[in-house]
C-alpha positions as CSV (number, residue, x, y, z in Angstrom):
1,X,-8.4,3.1,14.2
2,X,-9.3,1.2,11.1
3,X,-12.4,3.3,10.2
4,X,-12.2,5.2,6.9
5,X,-10.8,8.6,7.5
6,X,-12.1,11.9,6.1
7,X,-9.8,14.1,4.0
8,X,-9.4,16.5,7.0
9,X,-8.6,13.6,9.4
10,X,-5.9,12.3,7.0
11,X,-4.1,15.7,6.9
12,X,-4.4,16.0,10.7
13,X,-2.9,12.5,11.2
14,X,0.1,13.6,9.2
15,X,0.3,17.0,11.1
16,X,-0.5,19.0,7.9
17,X,-2.9,21.7,7.0
18,X,-5.6,20.6,4.6
19,X,-4.5,21.2,1.0
20,X,-0.8,20.4,1.6
21,X,1.1,19.4,-1.5
22,X,2.0,15.8,-2.4
23,X,5.7,16.5,-1.6
24,X,4.7,17.8,1.9
25,X,2.5,14.7,2.5
26,X,5.4,12.4,1.6
27,X,7.9,14.3,3.8
28,X,5.6,14.4,6.8
29,X,4.6,10.7,6.4
30,X,8.3,9.6,6.3
31,X,9.1,11.8,9.3
32,X,6.3,10.6,11.5
33,X,6.9,6.9,10.5
34,X,10.5,7.3,11.8
35,X,9.3,9.0,15.1
36,X,6.7,6.2,15.6
37,X,8.8,3.3,14.5
38,X,8.0,0.3,16.8
39,X,11.7,-0.7,17.0
40,X,12.3,2.3,19.3
41,X,10.1,0.9,22.0
42,X,10.2,-2.2,24.2
43,X,8.0,-4.9,22.6
44,X,5.7,-5.5,25.5
45,X,5.3,-1.8,26.5
46,X,2.3,0.5,26.1
47,X,4.5,2.7,24.0
48,X,5.3,-0.2,21.5
49,X,1.6,-0.9,21.2
50,X,0.9,2.8,20.6
51,X,3.6,2.9,18.0
52,X,2.1,0.0,16.1
53,X,-1.3,1.8,16.2
54,X,0.3,5.0,14.9
55,X,1.9,3.1,12.1
56,X,-1.5,1.8,11.0
57,X,-3.0,5.3,11.2
58,X,-0.2,7.0,9.4
59,X,-0.2,4.5,6.6
60,X,-3.9,4.6,6.2
61,X,-3.9,8.4,6.1
62,X,-1.1,8.4,3.5
63,X,-2.8,5.8,1.3
64,X,-6.1,7.7,1.4
65,X,-4.5,11.0,0.6
66,X,-3.0,9.5,-2.5
67,X,-6.6,9.0,-3.7
68,X,-7.7,12.5,-2.5
69,X,-4.9,14.5,-4.2
70,X,-5.7,15.6,-7.7
71,X,-4.6,13.6,-10.7
72,X,-2.3,16.5,-11.8
73,X,-0.4,16.2,-8.6
74,X,-0.1,12.5,-8.9
75,X,2.3,12.8,-11.8
76,X,4.9,13.6,-9.2
77,X,4.6,10.2,-7.6
78,X,4.2,7.7,-10.5
79,X,7.8,7.7,-11.8
80,X,8.7,4.3,-10.6
81,X,8.5,1.5,-13.3
82,X,6.2,-1.4,-12.6
83,X,8.9,-4.0,-12.4
84,X,10.4,-2.2,-9.3
85,X,7.2,-2.6,-7.3
86,X,7.6,-4.7,-4.2
87,X,5.8,-5.2,-0.9
88,X,7.2,-3.5,2.1
89,X,8.9,-5.4,4.9
90,X,8.7,-3.0,7.8
91,X,6.7,-2.8,11.0
92,X,4.2,-0.5,9.3
93,X,1.0,-2.5,8.7
94,X,0.1,-2.9,5.0
95,X,2.5,-0.3,3.6
96,X,4.1,-0.7,0.1
97,X,7.5,0.6,-1.0
98,X,10.4,0.4,-3.4
99,X,14.1,1.1,-2.7
100,X,13.3,4.7,-2.0
101,X,10.4,4.0,0.4
102,X,7.5,4.0,-2.1
103,X,6.3,2.0,-5.0
104,X,3.6,2.6,-7.6
105,X,2.7,0.8,-10.8
106,X,3.1,3.1,-13.8
107,X,2.5,1.9,-17.3
108,X,2.3,3.9,-20.5
109,X,-1.1,4.2,-22.2
110,X,-0.1,1.5,-24.7
111,X,1.3,-0.8,-22.0
112,X,-1.8,-0.5,-19.9
113,X,-4.1,-1.1,-22.9
114,X,-2.3,-4.4,-23.5
115,X,-2.3,-5.3,-19.8
116,X,-6.1,-4.6,-19.6
117,X,-6.7,-6.8,-22.6
118,X,-4.8,-9.7,-20.9
119,X,-6.8,-9.0,-17.7
120,X,-10.1,-9.2,-19.6
121,X,-8.9,-12.5,-21.1
122,X,-8.4,-13.9,-17.6
123,X,-4.7,-13.5,-16.9
124,X,-4.6,-13.3,-13.0
125,X,-1.3,-11.4,-12.9
126,X,-2.6,-8.8,-15.3
127,X,-5.8,-8.6,-13.3
128,X,-3.8,-7.9,-10.2
129,X,-1.7,-5.2,-11.9
130,X,-4.8,-3.5,-13.4
131,X,-6.3,-3.5,-10.0
132,X,-3.2,-2.1,-8.4
133,X,-3.0,0.7,-11.0
134,X,-6.6,1.6,-10.5
135,X,-6.3,1.5,-6.7
136,X,-3.3,3.8,-6.6
137,X,-4.5,6.0,-9.5
138,X,-1.5,5.3,-11.6
139,X,-0.9,4.6,-15.3
140,X,-3.3,7.3,-16.3
141,X,-6.2,5.8,-14.3
142,X,-8.4,7.6,-11.8
143,X,-8.1,6.1,-8.3
144,X,-11.1,3.9,-7.7
145,X,-10.8,1.3,-4.9
146,X,-14.1,-0.2,-5.7
147,X,-13.1,-1.1,-9.3
148,X,-9.7,-2.2,-8.0
149,X,-11.4,-4.6,-5.6
150,X,-13.4,-6.1,-8.5
151,X,-10.1,-6.8,-10.4
152,X,-8.5,-8.2,-7.3
153,X,-11.5,-10.5,-6.7
154,X,-11.1,-11.8,-10.3
155,X,-7.4,-12.5,-9.8
156,X,-8.1,-14.3,-6.5
157,X,-10.2,-16.8,-8.3
158,X,-7.0,-18.0,-9.9
159,X,-5.0,-17.9,-6.7
160,X,-3.1,-14.6,-7.1
161,X,-2.0,-14.0,-3.5
162,X,-0.7,-10.5,-4.2
163,X,-4.3,-9.6,-5.1
164,X,-5.5,-11.4,-2.0
165,X,-3.3,-9.2,0.1
166,X,-4.4,-6.0,-1.5
167,X,-8.1,-6.9,-1.2
168,X,-7.5,-7.7,2.5
169,X,-6.2,-4.2,3.0
170,X,-9.2,-2.7,1.3
171,X,-11.5,-4.6,3.6
172,X,-9.5,-3.6,6.7
173,X,-9.9,0.1,5.9
174,X,-13.3,-0.1,4.2
175,X,-11.9,1.5,1.0
176,X,-14.1,0.6,-2.0
177,X,-15.6,-2.3,-0.2
178,X,-17.4,-2.9,3.1
179,X,-15.1,-2.6,6.1
180,X,-14.8,-6.2,7.4
181,X,-12.1,-7.4,9.7
182,X,-13.2,-11.0,9.4
183,X,-12.9,-10.9,5.6
184,X,-9.5,-9.2,5.9
185,X,-8.4,-12.0,8.3
186,X,-9.8,-14.7,6.1
187,X,-7.9,-13.4,3.0
188,X,-4.6,-13.0,4.9
189,X,-4.8,-16.4,6.5
190,X,-5.6,-18.0,3.1
191,X,-2.6,-16.4,1.5
192,X,-0.5,-17.3,4.5
193,X,-1.5,-20.9,4.5
194,X,-0.6,-21.1,0.9
195,X,3.0,-20.0,1.5
196,X,2.8,-16.3,0.6
197,X,5.5,-14.8,2.8
198,X,4.0,-11.3,2.9
199,X,0.6,-12.6,3.8
200,X,2.2,-14.5,6.6
201,X,3.9,-11.4,7.9
202,X,0.8,-9.2,7.5
203,X,-1.4,-11.9,9.2
204,X,1.1,-11.8,12.1
205,X,0.7,-8.1,12.3
206,X,-3.0,-8.4,12.2
207,X,-2.9,-10.9,15.0
208,X,-0.7,-8.6,17.1
209,X,-2.1,-5.2,16.4
210,X,-5.8,-5.9,15.8
211,X,-6.4,-9.0,17.9
212,X,-3.6,-8.5,20.5
213,X,-2.6,-12.2,20.1
214,X,1.2,-12.1,20.4
215,X,1.6,-15.9,20.5
216,X,-0.1,-16.5,17.1
217,X,1.6,-13.4,15.7
218,X,5.0,-14.9,16.6
219,X,4.1,-18.2,14.9
220,X,3.4,-16.4,11.6
221,X,6.5,-14.2,11.9
222,X,8.6,-17.4,12.3
223,X,7.0,-18.9,9.2
224,X,7.6,-15.7,7.2
225,X,11.2,-15.4,8.5
226,X,11.9,-19.0,7.4
227,X,11.1,-17.8,3.9
228,X,13.5,-14.9,4.2
229,X,11.1,-12.1,5.1
230,X,13.2,-9.3,6.6
231,X,10.4,-7.6,8.5
232,X,9.5,-10.8,10.2
233,X,13.1,-11.5,11.1
234,X,13.4,-8.0,12.6
235,X,10.2,-8.4,14.7
236,X,11.4,-11.7,16.0
237,X,14.9,-10.3,16.9
238,X,13.4,-7.3,18.6
239,X,11.0,-9.5,20.6
240,X,13.9,-11.8,21.7
241,X,16.1,-8.9,22.6
242,X,13.4,-7.3,24.8
243,X,12.7,-10.7,26.4
244,X,16.3,-11.1,27.4
245,X,16.2,-7.7,29.2
246,X,13.4,-8.9,31.6
């Protein structure tokens, strides 16, 4: 499930013909994520596990297609300002969003030039944002997960846990770096142990979906929920509700 997908496989996962427009990709991704939302299924059922797996596949296909689609098409998706970017708090593994369901970093040429200079001078927040822009192909940059991973690694040296999360994602899917679940797990756990709520939540999802370790997953959901993470709270409430029905 976490192997890198071909362009054709990405379109097929989103039930689209190869060459579909960015607007069609967005629409189909949103539709299928609603259909396969894990909240619709009992938490300990085969259907719930299948829904979690589908969320991973759909999000992976969607992220990879953002890299495949031409730069000219990408102009349609980079209208969100950088300060609106936030990590998602849904059951979908490793997805990102803003209030409208998506988030992308988008700086002007002059802004990105200043950001890049800060990154070169060792600013970990700037290194993370440069990496994110390059990974997503925003701010006039060509999508290059390998270069993004390099910037994330620099930011991690100064304990930027947002960068740690993104590098974990790249290792999970093998995008720009070697596919390595152990490295992914190590990065997520490090961020989680250092109090990063999103890393806690995503590490819980990793434990549940990849390792099928529900007890450990719940522990990390509880830690993330204690920090106000909405997705973790939702998962805990759903698990408790299903438990009461037994």
